[in-house]
C-alpha positions in Angstrom: 136.0 33.3 152.2 136.6 30.0 152.0 140.1 29.5 149.6 142.3 26.4 149.3 146.1 26.7 148.7 147.6 24.4 146.6 151.5 23.6 145.3 151.0 21.7 141.3 154.2 20.0 140.3 153.9 20.8 136.2 156.5 20.3 133.7 159.5 20.0 136.8 158.2 22.8 138.3 155.8 23.7 141.6 152.9 26.0 140.9 151.4 27.4 143.6 147.7 28.6 143.1 144.9 29.9 145.9 141.3 28.4 144.7 138.2 30.0 146.0 134.7 28.9 144.7 132.4 25.6 143.8 133.1 23.8 140.9 130.0 24.5 139.0 130.5 28.6 139.2 131.9 30.2 136.0 135.3 30.2 136.3 138.2 32.8 136.3 141.7 32.8 136.4 143.8 35.5 137.7 147.5 36.1 136.7 149.0 38.9 138.5 152.1 41.5 137.4 155.9 41.6 137.9 156.7 41.5 141.6 153.5 40.5 142.4 151.8 37.2 143.6 148.3 35.2 144.0 147.9 38.3 147.1 147.1 40.7 144.4 143.9 39.6 144.0 142.9 38.6 147.7 140.8 41.8 148.2 139.0 41.2 144.7 138.4 37.8 145.1 137.0 38.4 148.3 134.5 40.4 146.6 133.7 38.4 144.2 133.2 35.4 146.8 130.5 33.0 145.8 129.6 34.1 142.3 132.6 32.3 140.3 135.6 29.7 141.2 138.0 31.8 141.1 141.8 30.6 140.5 144.9 33.1 141.2 148.4 31.4 140.3 151.7 32.8 141.4 153.8 33.0 137.8 157.1 31.8 137.3 159.9 33.0 139.7 157.1 34.9 141.6 155.4 33.9 145.0 155.6 30.6 146.1 156.1 29.0 142.5 159.4 27.6 141.8 162.7 29.8 140.8 164.2 28.1 137.8 167.6 28.7 137.1 167.9 28.6 133.6 166.0 32.2 132.2 165.0 30.0 129.0 162.8 28.7 131.4 160.8 31.8 131.9 160.3 32.1 128.6 156.7 32.8 127.1 156.3 29.7 125.2 156.9 27.8 128.3 155.1 29.7 130.5 152.3 29.2 128.9 152.7 25.3 128.6 152.8 25.7 132.3 149.3 26.9 132.6 148.0 24.8 129.7 149.4 21.9 131.8 148.0 23.1 134.7 144.4 24.0 133.4 144.2 20.6 132.0 145.1 19.0 135.7 142.5 21.3 137.3 140.0 20.5 134.5 139.5 24.0 133.4 137.8 23.8 130.3 136.3 27.4 129.6 137.5 30.1 131.9 137.5 34.0 131.8 141.3 35.2 131.8 142.3 38.5 134.0 146.0 39.4 133.8 146.9 42.5 135.1 150.4 44.0 133.2 153.0 41.4 132.9 150.2 39.0 133.7 148.0 40.6 130.8 151.0 40.0 128.7 151.1 36.3 129.5 147.3 36.0 129.0 147.3 37.3 125.8 150.2 34.9 125.0 148.0 32.0 126.1 145.0 32.9 124.5 147.2 33.3 121.5 148.4 29.5 121.8 145.5 27.8 123.2 142.4 29.6 121.8 140.1 26.8 122.5 140.0 27.3 126.6 139.6 31.1 126.9 135.7 32.1 127.0 136.7 35.5 127.7 139.6 38.1 128.2 140.2 40.9 130.6 143.4 42.4 129.8 144.3 45.4 132.8 147.0 47.6 132.1 148.2 45.2 129.6 150.3 45.6 126.4 150.7 43.1 123.5 154.6 43.7 123.4 156.7 46.0 121.0 156.2 46.0 117.7 159.7 46.3 116.1 162.7 44.2 116.9 165.1 47.0 117.5 162.6 48.3 120.1 162.6 45.0 122.0 166.4 45.0 121.9 166.7 48.5 123.3 163.9 46.9 125.9 166.1 43.8 126.3 168.9 45.8 127.0 167.3 48.2 129.8 165.7 44.3 131.2 169.1 43.2 131.6 170.4 46.0 133.3 167.2 45.9 135.9 167.8 41.9 136.4 171.8 43.1 137.2 170.8 45.5 139.7 168.0 43.0 141.5 171.1 40.5 141.5 174.0 43.1 142.8 172.0 45.2 145.1 169.4 43.0 146.7 165.6 42.3 146.8 165.1 45.5 149.5 166.9 48.2 147.4 165.4 47.1 144.6 162.2 47.2 145.7 163.0 50.7 146.9 163.8 51.6 144.0 160.9 49.9 142.1 157.7 51.7 144.4 159.7 55.0 143.1 158.9 54.8 139.3 156.3 56.7 137.8 154.2 53.9 137.1 153.4 53.5 140.5 153.2 57.5 141.5 149.4 57.5 142.0 149.6 54.7 144.5 151.5 57.3 146.9 147.6 58.0 148.1 146.5 55.1 149.1 146.1 54.5 152.4 149.3 53.1 154.7 147.8 50.0 155.2 147.2 49.3 151.8 150.9 50.5 150.6 152.1 48.2 153.4 150.6 45.0 151.9 151.5 45.8 148.0 154.9 46.5 150.1 155.1 42.8 151.9 154.0 41.3 148.7 157.0 42.5 146.4 159.6 42.1 150.0 158.3 38.3 149.8 159.6 37.6 146.3 163.4 36.4 145.5 165.8 38.3 143.7 166.6 35.2 141.3 162.8 34.9 140.4 162.3 38.7 139.6 165.9 38.6 137.7 165.2 35.4 135.8 161.4 36.9 135.2 162.9 40.2 133.6 165.2 38.2 131.5 162.9 35.5 130.2 159.6 36.8 130.0 160.3 41.0 130.1 158.4 43.1 127.2 161.6 42.7 124.8 161.7 38.9 125.3 158.4 38.2 124.7 156.8 37.8 120.8 155.0 40.9 119.8 151.3 40.0 119.4 149.9 42.8 117.8 149.2 40.9 115.0 147.4 38.1 116.7 145.2 40.2 118.4 142.5 40.3 115.3 142.7 36.5 115.4 141.6 36.3 119.2 137.6 35.4 119.1 137.4 35.7 122.5 135.5 38.4 124.5 137.8 41.3 125.7 137.3 44.3 128.2 140.5 46.4 128.2 141.1 48.3 132.0 143.1 51.4 132.1 143.6 53.6 134.7 143.0 57.7 133.2 146.7 58.3 134.8 148.8 55.7 133.6 148.6 57.2 130.1 150.8 55.0 128.4 148.4 51.8 128.8 145.5 54.0 128.2 146.7 54.8 124.7 147.8 51.4 124.0 144.5 50.0 125.0 142.8 52.3 122.7 144.9 51.0 119.7 144.5 47.3 121.1 140.3 48.1 121.1 140.6 48.3 117.6 142.2 45.3 116.6 140.4 43.1 118.1 137.3 41.7 116.9 135.3 42.1 120.2 136.5 44.3 122.7 135.3 47.3 124.7 137.6 49.8 126.4 137.1 51.1 130.0 139.1 53.6 131.6 138.8 54.1 135.8 138.9 58.1 137.0 141.4 58.9 139.1 143.2 55.7 138.7 147.1 54.7 137.6 148.5 51.2 136.5 146.9 48.9 139.2 143.2 49.7 139.0 142.2 46.5 141.1 144.8 47.6 144.2 143.6 51.8 143.5 140.2 51.3 142.9 138.9 47.9 143.6 135.3 48.3 143.7 134.9 50.2 140.5 137.5 46.9 139.0 135.0 44.4 140.6 132.1 46.0 138.8 133.7 46.1 135.9 134.9 42.5 136.0 130.9 41.7 137.0 129.5 43.4 134.3 131.6 41.5 131.7 130.7 38.2 133.2 127.1 39.6 132.6 127.9 40.4 129.3 129.0 37.0 128.6 125.5 35.1 129.7 123.8 37.9 126.9 123.0 40.4 129.9 123.6 44.1 128.9 126.4 46.4 129.9 125.1 49.1 131.5 
């Protein structure tokens, strides 16, 4: 696979991107989840090599992208403005946006702010946020405590804790080699970046996009793992709000479908892309 890595200066920070595929191919942009990086998509990109122009991005405070000191610099409107500036620089006019978990929330935020560029949307285990201010206030406090935990206990202890939360129990069934790669990616983060991300763009801090879903014209595929009951329920509700959406639940998969069932995930992406050309989804 021929992949190029770039550090691109945008709005006072450096954004790390990995790009694979020729410019004439249909473009797909990938956004990772919390504690993730471009590395989370390498297996998926390898499987799709030659079919698409693929751009994976390290979001603010993650991977090799800058770690701003101000929590406000991680906010959704800042993150989406960074992406817009990046896409302009990369001359990406129309593309499919794929977002996993936190990256799915960012993908939604970007699509609401800048609808013209997003031809279609794939949201994996993603939420439009919390519906009420009361829920958001409770979540902001839990995000703040988690952020303080990262700062006080250090990255390694936090990763031990994070790997043990129920959301990722299904990953214990992955081969050891895969688990080691995921752990390496998490341990490659910087504590300040994760803490800033939680405080600035955590679910409690971001706007609720529930009402905005009905304004999105792009074709949407929602992907969830059947073991991840909470996000299956959220996706079912989202499906009814979008103008054009389909929801695929993957058997024997949890929150990170692209990691746990990569072949199935890639098939769903390919079906989604074919449907944009007017092809039938089998």
